[in-house]
N, C-alpha and C positions, 0 to 999 in steps of 0.2 A: 606202335612198332609194326612195320609191314610184315606180311606173311610172304615168304619167298620160297619158290621151288626152283631148284637149279635144273636146267635142261641136261646138263652133262653129269649129274650125280648118278652113280650106279644103282640100278633097280632091276628086279626081275619081274616078269609079267607073263601070265598065261592068257591074257586078253587076246582073242582072235583078231581084234581090230589092229593090234600091234603087228601081227603077222601079215595082215593085208598091207600095212604101211611099209613093212620090209620088202614086200614083193613089188610094190608100185614105184619104187625109186631106186636108182643106182647110187647108193650112198657110199662114201669112202669106207674102206674096210675097217678102219680103227673105230668106227661108230657101230659096226654091225652086231656087236655082242651086247648091246644095251637096248632092248626092244622098247621099253617105256620111254627112255630118253629120245629115241628116234620118233616115237609117236608124238611126243611133245614138240620136238623140233619140227616135225612135219606140219603140225598145226601152226606153229610160229612162222615157218617158211611161207605158208599160204597167206597168212595175214600180212607179213612184211612185203610180200610181192605187190600188195595193193597200196602201200604207203608211197606217196609221190617222191619223197627224197631218195627212195631206193629203186626207182623205176629202172635206172640205167645199170644196176648191178647184175652181173651174170649169175646164173643159177648156182654154180659151184661156190662162188664167194658168198652169195646170200645164204646158202645152206650152212656154211661155216659160221656166219653171223647168227643164224637161227639156233644152231647148236650151242652157241656160247651165251644165249639169252637166259636171263633169270625172270621167272614169272612172279610179279609182285602184286600184292593187294593192300590197299590203304583204306582205312575206315572213314566214313563220312566226317568231314570237319578236320581231319588230321592234317598235320603239316608234313609235307614230303621233304622239302628243303627250305632253308631260311636265308634271308638276305644277310650277307656278311660272312656266311659259311665259307671255309676254305677247303680246297681239295684235301682229302684225307679224313675229313669229318663225316659223320654218318650221312649216307645218301648223297653227299656232295661230290663224290668222285664217280658218278654214274650218269649215263645218258639214258633218257626214258622215251618210250613211244607208248601212247595211250591206246589200249585195245577196248576198253569200255569205261563209262563214267565220264566225269568232267572235272576240271580243276581251274582255280583262279590263280592268276599271276598278280601278286600284290607287291607294290613298291612303296617304301616309306620315303616321303619327301623331307626336305630340310627342316620343315616345321614339326616333324615327328608324326605327321598324319599318314595313315595307311590308305593307299588308293589302288583299286583294282584296275590294272592296265590291259588285261587280256583274259579271255576265257578259252581254255583248251578242251578239246573233245576227241572223239574217235580219230585216230591217225595223227593227231598232233604230237609234237615232240618237245622236250625241254631238257635243259642241263648242258646244252652244247657250248654256250658262251664261256662258262667257267672252265671247261676242259680245253677249249680252243685258246683262251687267253691266259690260262693258269692263274686266274685272279679269283678273288672272293665272289660268291654268287651275288648278282646285282638285284635279285628279287626273291620274294618268298613264293613258294608254290604250295597251295593247300587244296584239299578235296572240296569240291563244290556240291551242294545239294545233299539229298538224303540217301544216296546210293554210294556203295563203295567204288573206288577207282581201281581198275585192273590195268597193269602196264607190263611191258617187257623192259627190263633194265640191262644195260651193257656196261661192263667195267671200262676204265680209262684206256687200257691197252687195246681192247677190241675196238673201241671208238676210234682211237688214233690210227690203228692199222687198217681198219676196214670201212669205216663210216665217215670219218671227218671230211675227206675230200668231196664226198657226195653232198654233205650238208652245206659245205662252202659253195659249191656250184649252184645248188638249189637256192641258197640265199641271194647269190648274185643275180640269178634269173628272176627271182621274185622282186628284188629291188628295181631291176630294169623295168619289169612290168608295172610296178607301182609308180615308178617315176614317169613312165609313159602315160599311165592313167592320170597322174597329177598334171602332166603337161596338157593332156586333152581337156581336163576340167579347167585348167588355167586359161586355155584359149577362150573358152566360153565366158569365163569370168572377166578376163581382160577386155573382151569386146564390150562388156556391159559397163565398164568403168567410165564415169564421167570424164576422166582424164583423157580418154582416147575417143570420145564420142564423135569428134569432128574429123577423125581420120577417114579418108576414103578407103574402101575395101582393099585396093591394090597396095596402098601404103601400109595399111594395118597388117596385111599378110606378110609384107617384106619385114616389118618390125618383128612379127611373131617368129619368123624363120631365124632371125638373129638372136632370139631370146635364149636365156639360160635359166632353168629352174633349179633352186638349191635349198635344201633344208639346213637350218642352223640350230644346234641344241641350245638349251637355256644357258645364258651368260656368254655365249660365243660372240666375238666381235665380227661384224659384217664388213664394216670399213673402219679404218683407224685414222684418227686425226694426224695430219702431216704426211700421209701416204699420197702418192700420185692418184689423181682421179681418172679412172678409165671406164667406169660403167655407171649406168643410171638404173635405179631400183624402184620396184613397186612391191609393197608387202601384200602377199596373198592370204597368208594365215599366220596367226600368232600375234605377238606384240613386241615392239622394240623401243629402246630409249635412245635419245640423242644426248651425248655428253660432250660439252665443250670446256676445255681447260679444267677437267675434273668435276664440273658442275652439270647436273642434269637439267637440260633446257627444254626438252620436249618428249612426249610419248606418242608413238605412232601406232596406228591400228590398221587392219586390213583395208586396202584401197588407198592408203597414204603412200607418197613417194618420197624418195631421198636420193642424194648423190648428184643433183643437177648443178649445184653451185660451183663445184670444182670444175665441171665440164664447161659451163658457160663462161666462167672467168679465167679458165686455163690456169688454175692454181691448185696447190695441194688440198687434200680433204680438210675442211674447216671444223670437223667434229668427228667423234667416234660414234658409230651406231652399233648397238649391242642388243642381242636378243634377250628379252626378259622371260620369254616362254619359247618352247619349241616352235620355230617359225619357218615359213616357206616364202622365199622371195622369187620374184621374176625380174630379170635384169637384161639390159641390152648394152652393146658396145658404144663407144663414143661416136662412131660413124652412124650407127642406127639412130642414136639420140639426136644427132645434128639434123638428120632427115626428119625426125619426129618434131623437133623444135621449129623447123622451118615452116612457119605459117600456121601451125596447128596448136601446139602446146601453148604458145604465147598468144594465140588468137582466142583462147578460152579465158574469159575474164576471171574465173575463179582460180585457175592455175597460175595465170599471169600475176595476179595479186599476191598469191602465196610465194611465188618465186621471188618477186621484188622484195617482199617483206624479209625473206630469209637473207637475201643479199645485203640489205641494209643493216642486218644484224651483224654481219661479219666484215663489211668494208669499213675502213677507218673513217672517222668523221670528216666531212668535207669532200669525200671522194665523189667523182662524177660517175653516175650509172652509165653502162653501155647504152648507146643511142637506141638500140632495138628493145631495150628494157625500161626506158624512161617512162614514167607514168604520164 
């Protein structure tokens, strides 16, 4: 069980440090009669001011947040919240910011195995997703190492009124930054792929400018059999499966490509491609693909052979291959 000290519980104090705290800030009048609470809130305020998700909050609002905080301590190895917990259960209706110690975020997969997916430390926060979505917790958080974890906890009302919008903005900015980093890494990796080795630099830069990077969660469809074909894909990270008429016909790994058949033959998608792990794709439009195919993709013996093989798999027996693709 955590040890919790409320910032706004009534206490009396003769500590001179509390008097100094009272003199150094212009606090709202309804807090002025509780010296110890003000001292605790002042310490919390100073800490929260250094937390990135709260950088944009004005001092008055941050003071209200600090005064509503609860100081929590959790013993080494203890579980703070559990995967599957719903709002209203112990610790599941709170938002936490770590002020010392560290914690592991553990997610149980479909096979029942527990996997550490993140490690949190000073200034990290957790608990926001359950409060934002009003759904059960999607992971377990437990104290890491041999030292206790100390955190500030905020109830659901304070979170929604004062903190939620800043968490959302911070998440959006972080995702944009991560996506930009992934795109930068993708550029380097794309240039190293055998698939594009024959492209002159100007053409490669044109193709890269038309590209879209997108993450797909496990089991998510990337393209669906029967849909119109409008993009060509290269898998950068993860793993995908190719399913035709309900039967798995191929597994693709980073560096493999897909989606070219529908574009070359101007026909609907001939198979469904689905992520079997969290996967990152790089894709380009039909126009960029046509420029890519023009003299380069089909000039590479390895890719030409693979493209022709795939087409023969989907064309009816006796069909004539397009002249530019005939072996």
